[in-house]
Phi, psi and omega in degrees: 000132181277134176279150176303146183299326179297316180294322178300314181297320180294321180289327184284320186234107183298341183299332181288347180285347182293135179286320182271150180300146178282150178298150178257145177232073184292341180286336182242349183225153170257142185242149180218157172244125179251124174264117185262145177249098182297131179198145180292336183265355182251175182288151175288165180297328179294319177296323178295317178300317181296318182295326180269350179070039183242163179246131180290134174259303182184172171289148180282093178054236181257014180274110181294142177065016172247120188239131175272125181232168181212161173218152175300147179299150184300131176216280185287347181281346181297135177084359181257011176078012182259357182249152177272192186294338177262004181073024182261098185293324181293315179292330176295315179294320179298318177295320179294321177298319179294318179297317181295322182293339182269358181294146182232173174069221183297324181299330184289348181285345178295133180299332180293336179291315179295323177296317180297321180296319178298321181288317180296324177292339183268347183243121177278321181201155172233116186241114175298142180252103180258120179302134180232141184274120171270094186273165182281145182293150177286178182287142168298146182291159175302143182290151176297153183291343182288350177290122177238151182296131179249136176288143177301151179297138183307324182295342182266003183231064176294146183262353183260154175057041177277125180255136180287156179297323181296321179296317180293319180298319180293320181295320182271000180059046178257119182254003182297127187296332182270358186299318182292344177267352180277077186299334180290342177262323181210118186236102183288334181281312178236086188303331181275349180272058178218179175272002174057061186249342187297327177294330177291317178299324182295340175270009181062034173252101187229013178104015180303138171074007179247160176225133178242129177255131178258109178273110189197221180255027179099175174216150182275091182286354174273352179295136178298338181278335184251334185304320182298333183250003184289133179241105183290338183292339178257014185246149175195147178257106180272356174275313180257358176058050176227161184293326188266118181276051185285138175299126183240341179262160184296333181255017176278071179242337189301313182295322179296318180294316179296321179295322178298322177299325185275309192224028173299133187288156174277106180205212181250027181240127175049230181242203181239157175272165180301317177243077193286001173240013176280158173276139180238139177233156179242135176236112189265117178226346190267004185255017180174176181289138174224161180268170175299324179297320179291319179296318178298318179295322181296324182286345176246005187294123179066028189287353175292326182248337180282124181270325187227138173244120180262121187234099180256064180201170180173188178296167180302144180262049186263003180078007181236336187279154174212094187228152180218162178297144178289170186307315183295322180290320177300320178299321180294319179296315179296319177299323180294314183287337182266330186239347178295150180053043176068026178103350178282336172103138173287144177257113180261125179245122182239140174284138187289332179121157185252021189263014183299326178294338176265006183079016182278159181221144186287353176279359175258013178242115184291347175276317184280335178265013176285142178290346182270001183248147166266110184266126189241121172262182188239152165234156182272192184297333178270007183061036174251166185282115179283154188297340185268340189286125184282145178251151172181170181285356178265352178296131181256327188199162174237157177218160183295149174201200187288154180124161180074019177100007180204171177227189180272129178266125185201189182284150176232171179294131182137161183300318184213060185239148180230167175222148176242019186231024177279139183194195183080177181294337178285350170271340178281320184299316180299332178295320177291322177299321177295320178296322177296324176296322177294320179296321178290331174296317181284329184213084186299337185276003178301138176268173179296330178280329173300320180302318179292318178300318180297322178294316180301323187271343186242354181294150189268132178283096182263161178044061187299341179274356179296126183292354179284343180289139174224151178270128180278171179296335179274001177088013178258157176273136178224144179222138175295334179276320187251356187065227176271005175128192181275142180298137179230101186298317184295311181296319182294314182293321179298318179291325181299328183299323185246007185294133174278119185302140182290155177288165180302166185286142173232163179206158176226123170274097187296326179131188180220155176237127174256124180288163183305132175064016179290129182218150172221124183276182185295336179270001179091009178282130183257149177206166179076204183087190182255124177304138184290312178072167184288338179267001178083181180215148181224162179208152188233137169240142184249141175246122181257156177301325180297329179295320179297316182292318182293331181258012176056043187251126184249302184232147186262146176236279182262161169229133174243141183227131174254141179229148173237109182228125177265121185208146182277345176215095188303325185291350179277350189269136171246139180231127179233150175240124181248126183277168176300338180266007177085007178278126184252129173254122173280105181279325181214117171267170181291144178235099187303329184275352182273097180256018182299138182262004184269351178067206181248108180260065180083025179295140182258122171259165175217160178214141174250009185287345184253024181303128179067013177279147174288119187274357186290130179131194183266127176255125185248129173262130183239126181242127179241149171251169181261020173060035173266106186296338180279343182226093181243180183195185181220155182259119185263328180166175180202166176215163184215142173230141176254141180232137180190219182241157185278162170281309184246107180301335181292339180257009182289152176214157182279137177281139179241141177291114178300128182291144178275355180229122176241172182300322182285341180277341190298127180227160174300156184307323184285346180245005180296134184274156177286138178299141183276001190270321185055021176303307163273113183278353177261150176292133181303337182277352181263168180291129173250127185266111172250107194247167180273121186301334185248004180292137181058035176299139178293161183298334184279358180292341177274320189272332184292140179269157181267195180220158178213034184226014181224143175289156181292324183235147172246091186288177179309131181301141179289169178119329178263131183292144173276129182223160175275178186297334181247027178066013175225165177299142179290121179281130181292126180293156183306325184293339182245014181297137180254006183296331181260008179090160179246159178292145178286347177262119181304138182268353180226158181280156171296345179238027175226160185261181182255006180258045180245026187296320178297320180296326178298322178293320182291343180293334186252125177295333179298317178297318182295313179297317179300319179297316179298317180298316181298315180297317180298316178298321179297314181296317179298315179297318180296317180297318179297318180299311182290329177294315180293323179296318178295321179298318179297320180292319178299322177295326180289341183270017177295125182285171181295336178271002180091351177272159178290132181283121179285139178298339181288347180269001183252143170228117184057034177087001180266116184288343187245005180076195181269192183294343180273359178081014180262123178243126178228163183232044181277341182240156178273147181296153177257105185291346181259005182275079182264129180262171179297327181298330178297317182292324180290335183263023186298337180288345177258017187299330182294339182257359181287135175274109185265148175272357177253043182304132177098350179252154175298150182299323184291342185277340183200134179298141181261138181241126179255179177276118178211150186288334185272013184299324181250013180294161177300143182286347181290120183301332183291325182265357183286142179287156178300145181296145179235157176299153181300317172198162178238152181297323181233135178285146175264179182299322180297322178297316181296319179298315180298320179296319179294317178297320179297319180294318179295315180300320179299316183294315179296319181296320180291327180292326183279313187256342182046056178287162175291138182216149175260014182291129174274124186253147174269180183298332180281350183087353177278141176294148176279112182260000000 
């Protein structure tokens, strides 16, 4: 009996038994992640390690069958032919194994070929782990001068029953000196401009029994404000590979401040956290380079007990970047929501980003536009939109942060230190993470999707006169700036107590549309498609009721859309999604600073604006350009997926990230194709910047006032009709028809594109063999056809004497030459040169030798052999008509032929012209 590969690895190498991650030595070793496919017919993981020459380090966090391995850095192997062009010996061996496994015929009889095949069948992927620096985000730009201070909306400033902060502190027995300054918790001036949490505390719901991990640059667990709630079992330093995530760099303050917002203890130090009795852990990743394997491990670290992960970082907010988590990190996030907390799911909270001043949008960040994340934007002290907070259709909620004359007051690095200058969207996200800890305290069985539902239903509709608000099909207010509104801890926790848990997740892969001639080559270069034009271009996908039933789909939550757009200036493109009910989601607004020429290679957008909407009907994607004639583009295609809850929980199943690499895809390193998705637009080997949204915030982020009178996006002005490339709606091709429903299993990866149809054929040897056979049959048939056609023509050229008529005896199709008896073949016959004599001889047409053999007479004039073909057109000088040919030659015919031959011979002797006449040994032409 074969033991599971995981157990074999554990028995072979005791290092895998370690609960905590092993230290990394990137200066002396190279690291890889091997995804193993356990099977009785394939090689064990140990055999795979031996074949690749690697040493096992450990399993990659909580990802089953993903193994971190290492080898000493290349030294003595250089120059011995064992390294590839990059000096990567492991990838060289992996490529050689793949090449050997593909051998056929006599070569396949070698025993090493069968061994290679077993190993290749056992390994799904081999991924080099290159440390990448997650650097801190730059400063938000200075706000535009047009921002003017706005008075809070009158409804938000009731004058009755105002309680002082001191009274509330005394009632709750809170002695923390900064508590009365923590306006986001208790605001005596504007009582509604808070997260409304004090009533929750009064119910003794303060975070008992929950744990929140702050993935950041560490936390100061020696701080008197954090030490009482610090939980080391959920903490780890992935930068220095030690258990304690202590801040070690001069700017390692961000994580401590965020942690203080969540779980600062109720004592006499600084202020209090939202869930001041929750356990807090620190996971340090932002203070140095880490690999995808480390990032994936960090997102699942301690996920059995950790309920919430607070993530205040992301790609640069410069208005130019478009980055998403790599495949391994995506797997970790999915693993977290499906298996964390015993299957209830980890709750990931992400800050939306600080790039609004740069024209940035959170739908260009693959972490914040993920359906598995709670994306949090910011409002200032006046609950208005601050200039730095990014807008997008993936924003779910807002929380207080800096602006309007104040910032967030919280814990700082040091034994007894506080700060009054914490801000940005990364100060807003921890407040929502703290509220989630309170909800889990009140209702531990909440799933990660229940958390999102509770936010959608309880968030507060602030600044109702802001034109960015729109009414959804479900009757809720939604804003790209505010999401579904401001977080309200009291309402959320109260609803959580009696909330009916949502059914398991369901999804529908609606399908994809490829525009005419749309192509993407192996290197990711796009061509074809429909030009966008100044009036834009649109395309439609339909959702049928039968699709909902076939996919066990009941209610809708998220929608994800992938687009392929070739454009010379990506920031000029606008993308909108219009539902059957007329609700429009702006997926991509223009970004002036985004001058990238690579376009959208399968980038995935998401929207929460259609929550609980009936999806049945036609969904239209609309793509606009900004009418810059110097930078134009074309629309190649798109796809859409719906996400929601099932009808029948008994038929529910877990969604799996379709792998971008399969056994049939495996190619040697030099022939590996570029992924069609471009979801991560940066090369994995290059530095990816995951930065802190509030690090190095400028001084004015506290003082500048926000706005509540402008929409987040100014879309293409109305008035010009939206049209498809051919002025009609794009008809869905049969391959993407949704009339019969779509499979419940997604056919494409979140990180792969839909222009891989040729590659799909190449995956199967049957297709390849079939293609070769078809081509061979076509060539054989064509050759047979032309051979038979030539044979028929050769038969038609039988001369009157029974010999084959030589082509050298014809001039313009005349077998006998002109009246002088001279016949040459320097010109090709004219098949359309029909004379009057032909028409007069129509009664003899059945005996005419035609050069259009095989075609009907009416389709082309037929030309026979006749002496008058080159005669003068003057009827007076024309010779009497003669029959086209006779069965037997007369004496005059023979005399003319002999004279013609003699004249030909004499003429050639004198002038020696070029001739195509084939001569016999006697020198006479073959007639």
